[in-house]
N, C-alpha and C positions, 0 to 999 in steps of 0.2 A: 411701670410696668407694659411691656412688649410686649403685644398680643403674638407677632412672629415665633418668641421665646417661649410661648404657652406648649406644654403637652398635656392634652389631655386623653389618653387613649385607655378605652374600655377593653381588658384582660377577659371577662366572666362576666356572665348573666343566668342568673339560674336560681330554681325554685330550693325553699328552708322548708321541710316538712315534718321538723322537729325542732326540741329544745337545741339552742345553737352557741356560737361563741358571742354573737350580740343581744339575744332576744332572747325571752322563753315563747316564742309565738312563730306560727307558722307564717310563710311570707318569701320575698323575695329580694335578693341581694346580685350586686353589682361590684365586681373587683376592679379597680382603675388605678394604670400607672398615671400620678401627676407629677411636673415638675414646671419651672420659670413663674409659677404662681403659688401662693399661700393655700395650703391645703384645708385650712378650716374654711377659709373664703369658698372654696369650692362647694365644701359640704356644707356651707349654708346656705346658698344659693340653690342647691340639689334640693333642701329640703323645704326652703319654699317654694319649689315647683310642685317637689313629690305630696305636698298637703293640700295645696291647689287640686292637684288632681284625684287625691282621696275624697275631698269634699265634693268634686263634681260628679262623681260616681257613688257618691253615696255610701261611700265607707269610712261613718263618721268615728269608728269606734278602734278606726286602725292607726297607727304612729309610726315614726320612723327612728332608725337605729344607725351611726354610723363609727368607723373606727378610723382611726390615722394612723399610716405606717410609715415607715423608714421612704420609700418611693413611691406610695399613693394612698389609697384610701379604700375602704370597704362601706358601702351604704346599700341600707336595708330598710324593706317596708313591711309590716304586720301586714296579712290578707286572710280572707277567709280558706279555709281548707279547701272548699270546693272549687277556688277560682284562681291558682296558686301562677297558670301559664299567663290569665288574663294581668295576673300581678307584676310577670315579668315585663309585661309590654308596657304596662305603666310606669314602671319604675326605669326601663331601659326610655320611656318618652320624658321622664322627668329628667335625665341623665342629659341625653340630646338638647332637651332647651337649656340645660345649665350650658354643656359647652356653646353654644349657640350665641349666648348672651356674653360670657365670659372671653370670646375670640371675636365678637361683633360678626357673627356670618347670618346672613339672612335666613330664616326657617321658610324649608321648602314647604310646607303645608302650614294654614293653620292649626290652632290651637283648639278650637271649636271644631273641626273636621276630625283630630285626632280625639278628642273626646268621644265623639259618636262612635266612632269606630273600634274606642275601647267598653261604651257601654254595649256594643253588639256583641262582641267578644267574650265579655262577662254574662250575656245574658244566654247565650249558647252553652257556657261551662257551667255555670251554677247548677248546683243539684241538692232543693229544697229538701228532697226526704233525704238524702245522706245528711244534711246540718241536724236535720230531728232524729235522725238516727245518733248519731254522735253528742247530741244535747241530753236526750236519754240515758245514753249508755254512761255520761259523766255523773246525771242526777243518780243514777242506779249503782253509781261507784262499778260497774262494770267494763273490762278491757275490752278494747275492740283494736282493729287494726284496718288500714285503708290505702289502699292505691291505685292507681287508674284502671283496673281492672275489675279488681275486688275490696269487698267489706265483709270482716268478718270480726263475731264474736268471740269471747273467752281464748281461752291459749291450751293448746296441748289435746288432753281426752275431751274437753269441753267445745273447743271449737266447731264453730260450723260457720261457712263464707258463702256469700251470696253476690253474683256478677252484679257491677255498679248499675247495668241497665235493667236489672229486676228487684230491688231492693225490695225487702218486705215492710209491711206496716208495721209498725211501732207497736199496735194494740194486738197483734199477732203473736206476738214474742211472750215466751216463758222466761224472763228474764234471771229467775232462781237457778238455772239450769249452767249457766256461762261463769266460768270458775278463772282466777290466775292459778299461776305456779311459781314454784322459787325461781328466781331471776339474780342473775347478778352479770356485771358491764366486767370486764376484762380491758385495759389500756395501757399505755408505756412506750415507750421506745424499743424496748427488747426485752425478751423473756413474755411476751403476749401469747404466743401459740404454745411454748411450753406449760403456763401458768393453766390454760384453759386446758389443752391435755390432762395434767395432772387432775386439776376440780372432777374431769369427764370419769377420770380412774375414783375417785372418792367417792363420787358420788353414786358411781355403779357398785361399789361396796356397802354403802347405804343401802342399798336395796333400791334403788330410781334409777328409771332409764333417762340418761342425761342426753339431751341436746347441745351440740356446739357449733358456733359460728365460727370462722378463722380466715387467715387470708391465705390459707392452703384448700379449705374444704369445709363443707357443711354435712355435720355427722349428727345419726341420732343413733343413740346404744351404739352398737358395732359396727352399723350400716353408715357407709359413705353415701349421702344423698348425690353428692356432686364434688367434681373437684373444681378449685379456683379461688377468686378471693371473694369471700363471701361476707366481708367486716363491716357491710354497710345496710342500710334498711330492708334492702330486697331479699337476703340471706337471714336476716331476723325474723321477717314474717313466714318468708318460706320455714323456715325451723317453726315458731311459735304454732302454727296453722298446722302441723305435724300431729296426728291423733297417739303415736308412742311418745314423745316429747312431756316429761313429767317432771322435769327440771332444766332450766336453758342458764347455759353460760355462753355470753355474748363477747366476742372480741371485738372491739370498735377501733378502727385506727384514725390517725391524724386526718386523712384525705376523707374517709365516710362524713369524721366530723363536722368538717369544714364544707362537704359539696352539697350535705342534705338535713346537718343537725341530728341530734339522738334518732336510735331509732323507734324506742318506747319511753315511757315512763313509766314511775313506781316499781322501779326494780329494788331487791330486799339489800344489793350492797352491790360495791364497785371496787375493783381494784385496779392502782396504777402504781405499775410497777417501778417504774425510773423515767427520769428524763434527761435525754442526751443528744445531742446534734446531730440530725436526720434530716435530711428533706427537705431543706429550709428554701425560702425563696420561693414558695406554691400559696396562693391567695395570702398573700400580704404575712405569712408567717416568716421574717426574717430571722428572729434571734431565739435563741435556745428559751427565754423566759417568755415568750409569745407562744413558742410549743408548747410549754408547761399551763400557760391559759387554756389553751385548745382542749389537751388533754385532760383537763380540770372541770370540763364541761359536763364528763359525767355526772358530776356530783350533781349536777341537776335533773337529772333523772331517777335520783333516789326516792322510795315510799318518803313520803312524810313521815316524821317521827312522831306520830302523834296517833291515836285512837282509829281506826278507819273501819268504818261501818261498812258489813257484806263481804271482808276481807275473810281469809280462812284463818282461825284460829292460831295455825303453827308458825303465823307470820308474827310474833312476837317481838324479834329485836330487830325493830325496823330500821331502814335508810342508812346503814353504816360505809364509809370511805374508809379502805386499808390502804394505807401509804408508807411509803421506803424512807424510813429514817434515815438512813444513811444516805440521802439523794438530797442534795441543799436547795435544789430549786424546788423540791417539792416541801422541805421544810421553810423555804421562804415565802411560799404561796399559801399554805396551810392558813394560816390567820384569817386569808380573804374567803374562807368556803366556810358557810355557817350550818355545816352539818356535822352528825357524830362521828368521831374516825375511830379508827385502829392502827396501830403503828407496829411496824417488824424493822427488826436490824440483826446485824450479824454481832453487834456488841451489847450487852446488857447493861452496860454504862452509859450508853447515848446519851445525851444531855435530853434529847426533845422526848425520848421513847420513857426515862426515867421520870420525867416532869407529868407525862401524862399516865404512867401508872399510879403516881403518887395522889392523882386526881380520880383514881378509881376507874380508868380508862381501860380498854383492851390493848395488851401488848403481845408479840411475840418474840423471841430474840434467843440465842446461842448461848449456853450456860456450861461448861464444862463439857464441850462437845455434845451436848445433849439440847434438843428443839423443846422450847420451854412458851406454854400457852399462860396468860396471865388475865385475870378479870374480874375487877373487886378485889375480892379478899379469896377468890379459889386461886390456884396454881396447879397446873399439869404439866407433867412432861412427857412429850409426845412421841418422840421417837430419837435416837442418836445416829449422828452425822455416820457416823459410818455404816448404818443400816442402811442408807437411803442409796442404792446404786447409782445413780445419775450424779453422786456428788463425788465419785472418784476416790473413795477415802478422805474427802474434804478438800481437794485438790482445786475442785472446781467449785470456788465461792460461789461465783454466779446462781450454781442451780442452789446451794443451800439458799441464796435467798428468794429464789423461785418456790422452794418449799417453804418458806418463813410465810410467806407472802399469800401463798396457798391454803396454807392452815389458818391463816386470821380469817381469809376468803370464808374458808369451811364451816367456820365458828356462825362468821355473822348468817349462817343458813341453817345454823343449829345440827351440825353433823355431828356426831358422836367422836369420839376421841378413837377410836377402836377402829371404825371407818377408815379413818385419815390415814393410823400407823400402818395398816394392812396396803392402802395404796402407794402410799410413801416407799414404803420396805420392796413392792413389787416391780415400781414405775423403773425404768430402766434408759440408759442414753443408748438405745438402737432404733433402727430403721422402723420397726415394728410400734413401740410406745411414742417416740420422738421424733420423727422423718427429717433429718438435715439439721438438727440440734446436738451439737457434740456425741455423734454416734461413735459408739466405741467397739473394734474389732482387735481380734488377736490373730496375728499373720506370723508365721514363722517364731512365735514365741516371741513377738515384737507387739509393742501397742501400737493402733492406728487409731485416731480421733478423726472423723470428716464432721467439719461445719459448714455453713454458708455463710459467716460473718461479714455484713456488707456496711459496717460504719466504726470507726473508732471505737465507740463504748462496747460495742461485740467483740472486736478484736482484741480488746485489751483483756476482755473476760477469758477469752480462748487463749490469748497467750500468758495471762498469768494462772490459769489452770494448770499448762502445759509445762511452765515453768516451775511449778510447784512439785512435779513429778519426777522420780528417779530415772536416768536412763543412760544406758553407754552412749548412744549417740541419737541425736535430734535430729527430724527432716522437719521443713517447713515449705509446704506448696504454698504458694499464693498467685491468684491473679482477679483482675480488677477489670470493671466495666468503663468503654470510653467514655461516657459522658459523666463521669467523675473529672473534677478539676486537676490539675497537676499537684495542686497542695495536699488534696483530699487523698490523692493516691500516694502519695510520699508519708503522708501522717499515718495513713494506716499500714503502709511497711514499716514504717521506725516503729509503730505500736507494738507490730507481730514478731517484730525483733528481739521484743522482751522476754519471748521464748526461749532466746539464746542460744537457735538452733546450729549444727557445724552443718549441715547442707540448706540450701535454697535451693528451689525449684519456681521459676517465673514461668505460669504459663499463660497461652494469647486465650482470649478469649474471641474470636472469630465472628461468633454471632453477634457479638455485642461491641463492634468496633464504636460504631457509634457517633462516627465522623472521623475517626483516626485512623492512622496508617499501621497496617500489618507491624509487629515489633516496636511498636510505639510506647506500649503502656508494659511490657516486659522489659524494654531499658529502663524505662522508670525504676523498677523494681531492682534491677540489678545496679543503677548507680547508686540508691538509695543505700543498697545494702552493703555496696563497696567504702559510701560514706561512712559508714557505721560498723567498719571493722570488719566484714567476709572478706575473704580471700575469694579471688576470681575463679580459682580453679574449684570451690566449694559452691558454684553457683551452676546452674544448669537451665536451660530455655527450654521450654517445652513447645509444642505447636497447638496443644489442646490441654484440658484438665485431665482429662483420659490417658494420655499420654504420659504426665508428669507422674499421675500416681503408678501407671503401669511401672515407671523407671524407678520409683521408689519402692516398689513392692519388692524391686530384682535386686535392690541394694539391703535388703531388710536382714538383718540379724538378732540372732537373740538378746532380748533385752534393750533394744531401740525403740525410739519412740518417734511416731511421724504426727503431725496435724496437717491436715489437708481441707484446706479452705477451697470449697468446690461450690461456685456460683452457675455452673452448667455440668453437662454429662453426668450428671450425679445417679440416675440409673445405671449406666456405664459400671461408673465408678464402684456402685454398689455390687454392683452383679462381679466386678473384679474382686472385690474386698470378701463377700461372701465363699466365692470358690475357693480362696485362699487361707479361709478366718476358720474359726471358730468365735461365735460371739459372747 
């Protein structure tokens, strides 16, 4: 082994505040790129140093975790929740000592001096009062939340918060006043936000104020608290501390799970919509199967499927995981998830679904254009496909799947069929109910659908939807961000062409060139369209999505169909379409 060929490059060092891909404990994790040396050897050397350091700072109950991936490793230690910054320092020291040994580089400071500094950092960070509150909360089976600034007990109406610097005495608390609320996670590659929004409407029809976190906003009831990506722990804490939140649906994305772990434990149910290639190559997640394992971390957050003293009586059907039986990655992963499951499918004869149904498990499926829910010996027809506006009379298969998943998740929360049916029959593909997801407009008696599909899986869903819709002429507008590879842009364009458009508009995304030159991405779209049979005189290049949408609107005739893939200029395009449309 030549040490000159060894590459040991630290990519990220961060805290893990909740259950995560590597463990069920808080701690610190490092992702590193490794080449020129056996990765297991690197992990073993690091583990030896990490354990020595854990012992040296008297963290005798903590341990190490690791994961080897294609071009590197993830290495983590567990640590007390009140000392996670110090844990990051300890892990980085173990990593540096590993690098020094494997590359035969003299250490810049003595280990004893580094340990002394670590001990000092721990003393400055530790908060015994916080740990005692957490211990008593766990003993009393009371939900709590903690961050750098606040500690709180209870969720929603019963939530009470204190500054970390002014925590209450354990003996002064009336523990019986702090309650949990019905809770669910939603994750997956596509359909997360739509599923969250459907669930919000279902819970509203059930007479409860629903709070949601998502990649778009945080909302309590009908009030948006803030816009932005709130799919991580920060959004969950803000929502669960809000006094009006009576039920919470938490969207959790791949990045949030990898960066910090799950926001909370003991949720009543979780939904995984699907798994598809997207955002690979970050935090050591380089394959779709690894992505599936990351999404499946939500199963670790489920309420234990046993009697829980101190919890409300209405939390009877505990800890169920809702899975898409039409997704091969979820079907393959399911046997490794030791939790109670519900399955949903577009096809009643789906093998996984039928086996689960035979065993008395909960399933949801389509039978003769009706959405059916079955559990044990009871079966209910919930609603007809054509009575759900977002399915566009059955053309939008992905939204039928979203409805099935939402039904299964709602039943995990013991919501009555009537509330589910009313919500689904009122939930539309418009900018009010589901902004940016398959929004439907009527312009000049033509149909226009606007979506922001940004990966092959979501692009195919929209292409199949519009391919299933009858029209005299079909228009397709595409744009792609410049940080996508040529292959990704070509594949997404090929997939979109399944719509079988008569005209295609390639729109420039000037704010998202990300290193590319003007015209480069539109030309890739044009070249791909030409290679798959489109004529050059049927292809138009627009300087922006807004200009492309204007061009299409000017060309529309009665009974035409347009699919606008909109990644920017969304508000301007909505204004244009609403000005010309009835929704």
